[in-house]
RODO-2510 file (C-alpha; in nm, 4 decimals, decimal comma):
residues 352
     n   res          X          Y          Z
     1     m    -0,0078    -0,0058    -0,0078
     2     t     0,1083     0,3487    -0,0601
     3     a     0,1700     0,6284     0,1979
     4     l     0,0848     0,9056    -0,0480
     5     d    -0,0207     0,9351    -0,3994
     6     v    -0,0520     1,2512    -0,5973
     7     t    -0,2313     1,2547    -0,9170
     8     a    -0,1824     1,4839    -1,1901
     9     a    -0,1480     1,7805    -0,9446
    10     g    -0,1893     2,1391    -1,0782
    11     k    -0,1148     2,4800    -0,8842
    12     a    -0,0687     2,8091    -1,0289
    13     y     0,0125     3,1493    -0,8511
    14     g    -0,1376     3,3916    -1,1213
    15     p     0,0079     3,3571    -1,4386
    16     v     0,2848     3,1119    -1,3077
    17     a     0,2638     2,7604    -1,2903
    18     a     0,3998     2,5964    -0,9953
    19     l     0,2878     2,2415    -1,0398
    20     a     0,1879     2,1206    -1,3880
    21     g     0,0522     1,7937    -1,3950
    22     a     0,2924     1,6286    -1,1030
    23     h     0,2825     1,2735    -0,9897
    24     l     0,4254     1,1199    -0,7048
    25     s     0,3895     0,7920    -0,5364
    26     v     0,5341     0,7136    -0,1926
    27     p     0,5376     0,3543    -0,0390
    28     e     0,4717     0,2747     0,3106
    29     g     0,7858     0,2905     0,5185
    30     a     0,9952     0,4433     0,2640
    31     l     1,1837     0,7941     0,2359
    32     v     1,1614     0,9693    -0,0591
    33     a     1,3706     1,2653    -0,1683
    34     v     1,2187     1,5251    -0,3921
    35     l     1,4698     1,7283    -0,5626
    36     g     1,4961     2,0140    -0,7935
    37     p     1,6235     2,3784    -0,8267
    38     s     1,4797     2,6524    -0,7088
    39     g     1,1300     2,7189    -0,8680
    40     c     1,0870     2,3729    -0,9784
    41     g     0,7843     2,3314    -0,7502
    42     k     0,8943     2,0901    -0,4865
    43     t     0,8079     2,3387    -0,2009
    44     t     0,4785     2,3945    -0,3523
    45     l     0,4241     2,0081    -0,3867
    46     l     0,4973     1,9804    -0,0185
    47     r     0,2728     2,2704     0,1109
    48     c    -0,0137     2,0904    -0,1088
    49     v    -0,0002     1,7570     0,0205
    50     a     0,0163     1,9236     0,3800
    51     g    -0,2909     2,1173     0,3255
    52     l    -0,1317     2,4522     0,3460
    53     e    -0,2105     2,4945    -0,0203
    54     r    -0,5214     2,4177    -0,2262
    55     l    -0,4710     2,2230    -0,5405
    56     d    -0,6327     2,3871    -0,8769
    57     a    -0,6259     2,0218    -1,0325
    58     g    -0,5527     1,6899    -0,9644
    59     e    -0,5811     1,5124    -0,6426
    60     i    -0,4028     1,3900    -0,3419
    61     r    -0,4343     1,0475    -0,1318
    62     v    -0,2871     0,9836     0,2013
    63     a    -0,3147     0,6126     0,3081
    64     g    -0,5392     0,6017     0,0585
    65     a    -0,7903     0,8576     0,1649
    66     l    -0,8714     1,1515    -0,0686
    67     v    -0,7455     1,4775     0,1016
    68     a    -0,7276     1,7103    -0,2024
    69     g    -0,9245     1,7096    -0,5300
    70     p    -1,2259     1,8542    -0,7269
    71     r    -1,4282     2,0267    -0,4768
    72     v    -1,1968     1,8546    -0,1822
    73     h    -0,9636     2,0440     0,0458
    74     l    -0,9425     1,8836     0,3670
    75     p    -0,7779     2,1285     0,6330
    76     a    -0,4222     2,0654     0,7343
    77     h    -0,5068     1,9468     1,0965
    78     r    -0,7480     1,6790     0,9845
    79     r    -0,5034     1,5090     0,7288
    80     r    -0,2934     1,3378     0,9955
    81     v     0,0396     1,4697     0,8201
    82     a     0,3438     1,5730     0,9981
    83     l     0,5637     1,8715     0,8929
    84     v     0,9019     1,9227     0,9711
    85     p     0,9817     2,2919     0,8632
    86     q     1,3484     2,4191     0,7910
    87     e     1,3936     2,5577     1,1346
    88     g     1,2277     2,3430     1,3649
    89     a     0,9421     2,5729     1,5014
    90     l     0,9492     2,4948     1,8418
    91     f     0,6991     2,6371     2,0863
    92     p     0,9627     2,8462     2,2932
    93     h     0,7726     2,8534     2,6293
    94     l     0,7596     2,4801     2,6607
    95     s     0,9987     2,2427     2,7498
    96     v     1,1735     1,9472     2,5127
    97     a     0,9266     1,6979     2,6481
    98     d     0,6230     1,9068     2,6187
    99     n     0,6883     2,0121     2,2664
   100     v     0,7399     1,6539     2,1585
   101     g     0,4102     1,5685     2,3499
   102     y     0,2036     1,8551     2,2388
   103     g    -0,0004     1,6496     1,9583
   104     l    -0,0570     1,3714     2,1827
   105     d    -0,3635     1,3199     2,4015
   106     r    -0,3053     1,2204     2,7694
   107     a    -0,3211     0,8494     2,7179
   108     a    -0,0699     0,8637     2,4577
   109     r     0,1559     1,0966     2,6790
   110     r     0,1380     0,8440     2,9747
   111     s     0,1862     0,5546     2,7519
   112     g     0,6121     0,6613     2,7211
   113     r     0,5893     0,7403     2,3549
   114     v     0,7758     1,0870     2,4301
   115     d     1,0529     0,8899     2,5892
   116     e     1,0620     0,6471     2,3037
   117     v     1,0713     0,9182     2,0270
   118     l     1,3374     1,1344     2,2432
   119     a     1,5461     0,8384     2,2647
   120     l     1,5239     0,7369     1,9167
   121     v     1,6428     1,1142     1,8148
   122     g     1,9232     1,0767     2,0760
   123     l     1,7757     1,3018     2,3357
   124     a     1,6598     1,0910     2,5971
   125     d     1,8016     1,3029     2,8538
   126     h     1,7019     1,6559     2,7188
   127     h     1,3431     1,6219     2,8778
   128     r     1,3519     1,9199     3,0875
   129     r     1,5604     2,1627     2,8728
   130     m     1,4209     2,4540     2,6784
   131     p     1,4540     2,5220     2,3298
   132     h     1,6981     2,8299     2,3840
   133     q     1,9336     2,5659     2,5603
   134     l     1,9429     2,3585     2,2529
   135     s     2,1932     2,3642     1,9729
   136     g     2,0447     2,4224     1,5787
   137     g     2,1012     2,0452     1,5545
   138     q     1,9347     1,9571     1,8456
   139     q     1,6082     2,1778     1,7799
   140     q     1,5848     2,0028     1,4651
   141     r     1,6080     1,6566     1,6424
   142     v     1,3054     1,7784     1,8862
   143     a     1,0824     1,8822     1,5816
   144     l     1,1541     1,5423     1,4323
   145     a     1,0520     1,3718     1,7518
   146     r     0,7512     1,5776     1,7798
   147     a     0,6593     1,4829     1,4051
   148     l     0,6777     1,1188     1,4759
   149     a     0,5316     1,1031     1,8315
   150     p     0,1859     1,0679     1,6927
   151     r     0,2490     0,7874     1,4260
   152     p     0,1510     0,9672     1,1504
   153     p     0,0861     0,8045     0,8041
   154     l     0,3408     1,0700     0,6649
   155     i     0,5988     1,2917     0,7675
   156     l     0,7201     1,5847     0,5283
   157     l     1,0769     1,7144     0,5652
   158     d     1,1073     2,0766     0,4033
   159     e     1,5141     2,1149     0,3814
   160     p     1,5056     2,0438     0,7590
   161     f     1,9115     2,0493     0,7622
   162     s     1,9776     2,3749     0,5348
   163     a     2,0269     2,5795     0,8129
   164     l     2,2919     2,3747     0,9840
   165     d     2,6961     2,3579     0,9122
   166     a     2,8376     2,0894     0,6808
   167     g     2,9637     1,8550     0,9670
   168     l     2,6516     1,8773     1,2191
   169     r     2,4446     1,8556     0,8805
   170     a     2,6229     1,5068     0,7574
   171     e     2,5850     1,3811     1,1072
   172     l     2,2092     1,4493     1,1478
   173     r     2,1117     1,3255     0,8247
   174     q     2,2141     0,9818     0,9053
   175     d     2,0352     1,0112     1,2451
   176     v     1,7261     1,1149     1,1230
   177     r     1,7208     0,8257     0,8537
   178     a     1,8029     0,5891     1,1374
   179     a     1,5324     0,7245     1,3545
   180     l     1,2626     0,7202     1,0734
   181     r     1,3367     0,3833     0,9807
   182     a     1,3615     0,2419     1,3290
   183     d     1,0063     0,3923     1,4037
   184     g     0,8842     0,2605     1,0645
   185     a     0,7723     0,6023     0,9483
   186     t     0,7266     0,7147     0,5962
   187     a     0,8598     1,0459     0,5072
   188     v     0,9033     1,3213     0,2042
   189     l     1,2296     1,5025     0,1899
   190     v     1,2212     1,8214    -0,0165
   191     t     1,5906     1,9374    -0,0914
   192     h     1,7836     2,0906    -0,3202
   193     d     2,1059     1,9134    -0,2349
   194     q     2,2041     1,6234    -0,4802
   195     g     2,4213     1,4757    -0,2175
   196     e     2,1833     1,4653     0,0414
   197     a     1,9261     1,2971    -0,1659
   198     l     2,1292     1,0491    -0,3083
   199     s     2,2671     0,9432     0,0353
   200     l     1,9381     0,9560     0,2263
   201     a     1,6534     0,8535     0,0274
   202     d     1,5274     0,4612    -0,1017
   203     h     1,3677     0,6569    -0,3896
   204     v     1,4751     1,0011    -0,5605
   205     v     1,2148     1,2207    -0,7745
   206     v     1,3697     1,4907    -0,9850
   207     m     1,1370     1,8088    -1,0310
   208     r     1,1763     2,0385    -1,3185
   209     g     0,9108     2,3023    -1,4528
   210     g     0,6328     2,1994    -1,1951
   211     t     0,6503     1,8100    -1,2757
   212     v     0,8359     1,5195    -1,2223
   213     v     1,0927     1,4181    -1,4780
   214     q     1,2281     1,1120    -1,2932
   215     d     1,1620     0,8639    -1,0198
   216     g     1,3736     0,5827    -0,9309
   217     a     1,6304     0,4311    -0,6759
   218     p     1,9282     0,6770    -0,6342
   219     a     2,1841     0,4449    -0,7713
   220     d     1,9653     0,4550    -1,0976
   221     v     1,8958     0,7832    -1,1293
   222     y     2,2684     0,8801    -1,1217
   223     a     2,3650     0,6213    -1,3613
   224     a     2,0923     0,6189    -1,5775
   225     p     1,9438     0,9912    -1,5986
   226     a     1,6254     1,0418    -1,8146
   227     d     1,7937     1,3275    -2,0149
   228     p     2,1295     1,5516    -2,0317
   229     w     1,9337     1,8191    -1,7779
   230     v     1,8991     1,5416    -1,5004
   231     a     2,2250     1,4182    -1,5782
   232     r     2,3981     1,7458    -1,5010
   233     f     2,1500     1,8061    -1,2026
   234     v     2,2262     1,5057    -1,0327
   235     g     2,6097     1,4939    -0,9828
   236     d     2,9033     1,6026    -1,1605
   237     a     2,8611     1,5573    -1,5268
   238     m     3,0582     1,5953    -1,8317
   239     l     2,8090     1,5979    -2,1518
   240     l     3,0392     1,5366    -2,4863
   241     a     2,9167     1,5289    -2,8482
   242     g     2,9951     1,2145    -3,0105
   243     t     2,9064     0,9413    -3,2685
   244     v     2,8020     0,6143    -3,2158
   245     t     2,9082     0,3244    -3,4432
   246     g     2,8684    -0,0653    -3,3393
   247     g     2,7418     0,0237    -2,9765
   248     r     3,0355     0,2037    -2,9100
   249     a     3,0568     0,6194    -2,8732
   250     r     3,3589     0,8063    -2,9875
   251     t     3,4219     1,1218    -2,8228
   252     a     3,7180     1,3809    -2,7864
   253     a     3,7917     1,1986    -2,4219
   254     g     3,7917     0,8541    -2,6035
   255     e     3,5774     0,5683    -2,6882
   256     a     3,3439     0,3774    -2,4579
   257     p     3,0507     0,1258    -2,4959
   258     v     2,7240     0,3100    -2,5098
   259     v     2,3709     0,2299    -2,3377
   260     g     2,0471     0,4460    -2,4180
   261     a     2,0536     0,6085    -2,7942
   262     g     2,2611     0,4234    -2,9950
   263     a     2,3269     0,1099    -2,8033
   264     a     2,1768    -0,1077    -3,0689
   265     g     2,4621    -0,0267    -3,2834
   266     d     2,3073     0,2253    -3,5144
   267     p     2,5298     0,4940    -3,6285
   268     g     2,4606     0,8476    -3,5597
   269     a     2,5477     1,1940    -3,3306
   270     v     2,4962     1,1634    -2,9804
   271     t     2,5358     1,3402    -2,6668
   272     v     2,7248     1,1351    -2,4268
   273     l     2,7532     1,1307    -2,0298
   274     v     3,0732     1,0514    -1,8705
   275     r     3,0959     1,0833    -1,5088
   276     p     3,4321     1,2399    -1,3644
   277     e     3,4921     0,9001    -1,1737
   278     q     3,4844     0,7212    -1,5307
   279     l     3,7898     0,9028    -1,6452
   280     r     4,1080     0,7361    -1,5677
   281     l     4,4671     0,9288    -1,5755
   282     t     4,7841     0,7667    -1,6518
   283     p     5,1401     0,9206    -1,6906
   284     a     5,1800     1,0354    -2,0670
   285     g     5,3443     0,7844    -2,2572
   286     d     5,1089     0,5069    -2,1866
   287     t     5,0701     0,2972    -2,4933
   288     a     4,7607     0,0699    -2,3835
   289     p     4,4944     0,1003    -2,6646
   290     g     4,2183     0,3751    -2,6130
   291     g     4,4168     0,6339    -2,4488
   292     i     4,3928     1,0073    -2,5393
   293     t     4,6663     1,2291    -2,4637
   294     g     4,5859     1,5843    -2,2650
   295     r     4,7358     1,8393    -2,0257
   296     v     4,6633     1,8907    -1,6464
   297     l     4,5420     2,2610    -1,6214
   298     r     4,4181     2,2248    -1,2548
   299     h     4,4263     2,0038    -0,9551
   300     d     4,1586     2,0401    -0,6734
   301     f     4,2130     1,8654    -0,3644
   302     h     3,8680     1,8102    -0,1635
   303     g     4,0248     1,5923     0,1332
   304     h     3,8664     1,2562     0,0712
   305     d     3,9168     1,2912    -0,3415
   306     s     4,0609     1,5195    -0,5857
   307     v     3,9462     1,6462    -0,9017
   308     t     4,1868     1,7204    -1,1923
   309     v     4,0636     1,9303    -1,4733
   310     v     4,2613     1,8413    -1,8086
   311     g     4,2382     2,0265    -2,1288
   312     l     4,2286     1,8377    -2,4668
   313     d     4,3668     1,9260    -2,8377
   314     d     4,0654     2,0449    -2,9402
   315     g     3,9906     2,2786    -2,6333
   316     t     3,7564     2,0531    -2,4521
   317     r     3,7843     2,0267    -2,1016
   318     v     3,7358     1,7312    -1,8796
   319     l     3,7165     1,6254    -1,5030
   320     s     3,8925     1,3098    -1,3629
   321     r     3,7671     1,2339    -0,9920
   322     r     3,9794     0,9754    -0,7889
   323     l     4,0293     0,9102    -0,4140
   324     n     4,3197     1,0741    -0,2799
   325     d     4,6321     0,8701    -0,2796
   326     g     4,9228     1,1152    -0,2046
   327     a     4,9376     1,1558    -0,6084
   328     r     4,9421     1,5152    -0,7637
   329     d     4,8723     1,6171    -1,1046
   330     e     5,0691     1,9365    -1,1480
   331     p     4,9401     2,1633    -1,4015
   332     g     5,1152     2,1625    -1,7406
   333     t     5,1670     1,7762    -1,6817
   334     a     5,0876     1,5846    -1,9836
   335     v     4,8660     1,2761    -1,9086
   336     t     4,6914     1,0032    -2,0826
   337     l     4,3273     0,9399    -2,0330
   338     r     4,0826     0,6814    -2,0840
   339     i     3,6909     0,6371    -1,9850
   340     e     3,6229     0,3302    -1,7949
   341     g     3,2820     0,1428    -1,7893
   342     p     3,0018     0,1925    -2,0223
   343     v     2,8469     0,5524    -2,1186
   344     r     2,4962     0,6859    -2,0981
   345     a     2,3981     0,8396    -2,4722
   346     w     2,0923     1,0602    -2,6262
   347     a     2,0306     1,1495    -2,9506
   348     a     2,2536     1,4649    -3,0151
   349     d     1,9403     1,6749    -3,0507
   350     a     1,8336     1,5875    -2,6947
   351     a     1,7159     1,8875    -2,4653
   352     r     2,0166     1,9827    -2,2692
***
């Protein structure tokens, strides 16, 4: 059974269509990330599901019950949908325990549910603290505990980590995921952070122009994007002009077996996706077949890995990513590069 079904959702603000026939299905117990650039409609979609905005077209069902549709708009407080906003929005005059128990009846508060969810989010000893005594990350944990407490069929997370520093954000992401899974909760996370979506979610939904352009497992969306735009938006991508012959794509950066357009062997011009981790660099003079000569333009160190920018003879610039092993490619150094593994390709006139 699905926890959320959105069908052909439409919502406009004057002449601007924020949602244009968006579809979304969320299985029970799943964490789904809705990913997209600013203005793509992801926040509007979340607000319509929560009941904070009224749909102009389409329908929304939560746990099978119609909550929005033609002549139907169930108020937010009757949808049993919990919303965790960007900055927690805790009641400043209530303790941690009272914030978490705010939406529970007396029996539920006495049942130990508050203690249970505070333990899930790592705040078992913070019952009596006030919101101003908590860090930003702790406040977000309390907000999540408050959302979990009444066991709603659906929890909505509206970029809940955006206000936190990078180190805390990474830690809290994993803790939130663990808490949601431990409680068997279903959640929809809205984010513009590709790394956040890919690392946290069971399913990733990519939006553009008010509609969903791809929906799938994180690995599938990354490895097999629906079009060149999705390829560039989800992770680093090099889109190279190429030609296909016999199921192999030839580009300025070398040759590789191709999937997608031309995979059956039909010749033709294509746009080829190469991820930086697919491009392997070896010292100049490497005589193994398939090597292309280039020259290092820049080496960017990122701690756990590094990215080398290489210029090719025709002026093309490509990126190579590798785990740091102490080696450093100095600018001006000649190198040989090869594409490893199959590449995705689309017809050359595909939308970019």
